[in-house]
C-alpha positions, -999 to +999 in steps of 0.1 A: -477+151-049-453+182-056-435+181-084-393+184-079-384+220-087-365+224-120-327+234-117-325+270-117-310+288-148-286+306-126-264+274-125-263+271-161-256+310-165-227+305-145-214+277-165-218+290-196-201+324-182-174+304-168-170+285-204-168+316-222-143+332-199-121+299-200-121+300-239-117+340-239-086+334-217-071+309-241-078+328-271-061+358-253-032+336-246-026+325-281-030+357-295-001+371-271+021+342-281+014+343-319+019+383-316+049+381-300+070+403-324+048+433-319+031+428-284+066+421-265+081+452-274+049+471-269+046+455-233+081+462-227+077+499-236+047+504-215+064+488-187+094+513-192+071+541-197+054+537-164+088+533-146+099+563-160+068+583-157+081+602-124+111+614-145+087+629-170+069+646-144+098+661-129+109+674-161+072+687-167+074+705-135+102+729-148+079+740-174+090+721-202+066+710-230+052+674-231+070+667-266+103+677-248+098+656-216+090+626-234+119+629-260+143+635-231+129+604-211+131+584-244+165+594-250+176+585-215+162+550-218+177+543-252+211+557-241+209+532-210+200+500-233+227+512-257+253+517-231+242+482-216+247+465-250+282+482-254+295+473-219+283+437-223+294+431-260+331+425-253+325+399-227+300+381-251+326+384-281+353+369-259+329+340-245+319+330-281+354+330-293+367+311-262+337+286-260+357+255-276+388+260-251+361+265-223+344+231-233+377+213-233+387+229-199+352+216-185+356+182-200+392+180-182+374+195-149+351+166-148+374+140-158+367+120-127+328+117-136+335+110-172+356+081-162+332+068-143+304+073-169+326+055-193+330+026-169+291+022-167+290+024-205+315-002-208+294-025-186+264-017-204+283-024-238+293-062-223+259-066-208+244-057-246+272-079-263+264-109-243+225-104-250+229-100-288+262-108-303+252-099-338+246-064-330+273-042-349+285-012-327+272+024-334+302+041-353+281+071-364+302+102-354+286+131-333+275+157-354+292+192-347+274+220-336+272+245-362+274+280-357+253+306-373+266+321-404+270+359-413+240+356-435+217+339-409+227+369-385+221+396-408+184+380-416+175+388-382+185+424-385+150+436-403+130+416-374+150+431-347+150+468-364+111+464-366+110+457-329+130+485-319+107+510-341+078+496-321+095+497-287+104+534-296+073+545-311+053+529-279+072+544-255+075+581-268+040+581-277+028+568-243+049+592-223+035+622-246-002+613-240-004+594-208-022+619-190-049+621-216-050+584-217-057+584-182-086+607-183-100+589-213-099+556-192-116+575-164-143+585-186-151+551-199-148+530-165-161+553-137-146+530-111-112+536-123-100+572-121-070+587-130-059+594-095-058+552-092-038+549-123-014+575-112-008+556-082-005+523-096+021+539-120+040+554-087+037+520-070+053+503-102+080+530-104+089+529-066+089+492-068+113+490-099+138+517-084+141+500-051+146+468-068+170+482-090+190+499-062+191+467-042+203+447-072+230+474-080+243+469-045+242+430-046+259+435-080+288+453-066+289+427-038+292+399-061+319+412-080+339+421-050+335+385-039+344+369-070+374+393-071+387+381-039+384+344-049+401+353-082+375+348-108+384+364-141+360+393-153+344+396-119+332+431-131+312+415-158+299+388-134+289+415-110+267+431-139+252+397-150+243+394-113+225+428-113+205+418-143+195+381-137+184+394-100+153+412-119+140+376-128+131+362-093+139+328-084+148+314-119+172+342-125+195+333-096+190+298-099+205+298-136+233+322-126+243+299-096+244+271-123+267+291-144+289+302-117+289+265-107+304+257-142+326+285-145+342+275-112+350+242-123+366+254-152+387+283-135+397+266-103+409+233-090+399+213-059+370+223-036+375+260-041+356+254-075+323+255-059+330+284-035+317+310-061+285+293-064+278+288-030+289+321-018+264+337-043+233+313-033+240+325+002+243+362-006+211+358-026+194+339+001+200+368+026+190+394+002+158+376-008+149+368+026+158+401+048+171+428+025+144+430-001+111+424+020+125+454+046+131+480+017+102+469-005+076+472+026+048+452+030+021+474+013+041+467-019+047+430-014+030+406-033+019+368-028+049+349-036+026+322-053+014+347-077+049+362-084+061+326-094+031+320-116+033+350-133+074+346-137+068+313-153+037+322-174+056+352-190+090+332-193+070+307-210+053+331-231+079+358-242+111+347-227+138+362-207+122+396-212+090+386-204+103+375-168+117+411-165+085+428-169+063+402-151+065+417-119+060+452-129+027+444-148+018+421-112+024+452-090+004+474-113-025+450-120-026+446-082-030+483-077-055+486-104-076+458-088-073+474-054-089+507-068-116+488-085-126+472-054-124+504-035-147+521-057-171+491-059-202+493-044-211+457-037-208+437-005-184+413-019-157+440-032-160+458-001-152+425+018-122+418-004-110+453-002-110+447+036-089+417+033-066+439+013-061+463+041-057+439+066 
């Protein structure tokens, strides 16, 4: 009688390998979350460096030294960030000072709904009083929202300054040494050449430039639409629409909800929902027709991967993580295609053919 053949060790090896990968992935996520103060500005600096690399190459073609190229691009990036902060500071300051007034106006705009809710609460209290006549009413006042003091705000300055130093240092030295870095990677990993890395860099830069142009035009149209409706600070709303559009799906949803609240505060009657509805219509047209036609199929990414990447980086690093999620995904997609192209195995060749198809 023939004995049953034992289980091949290959299945056990695969299970062990999968378990090790899962543990390693969990440890990596924990490290990325716990090291947010350093890893977030570092990742943001690398993404900005990749996006601005073509500008550094153009300066380099003129014959300028690498130090001048890296310094010039870094100054352009810092000037852009500082200019954006200065543009938005007045409206943020005004918003903070008018927040109590806006809250009162919102309560008045939702007066009908509030009355309905109060009626429901009265019914609930009557039912509760009937069921338990000995229960005393809760008269505890609602605690007021405490605004951060100047000392608390000053306490954030060292952390923000340290993150800015990390961002500036990583950005400058990446732009200064990225060519040598790509050559070093090529020597260590034969399947990943410096040409593939430069191509991935070009794809990310092209994607970011195209999306930035689309978002800028979209922000102008939103500002014009809100100006026509009579919304205050329409230019700032257009700038905000430009920025939030970099966070796909979740950014426009949040902006539409904010516009809905602002419309209820500013306008009366059915026109109060017009800003939000018109914005959602414009965003739907832009997302379904304009962006796919201009970005192109060769740069498109699976929507499921886009959404998962956005949710993951938003959970991991907050709003800034949502901004850098898509450039990281585009770069990883291009690098993966290069690895599959240079991998001689039949499985890699089949996957590469699927990418081409």
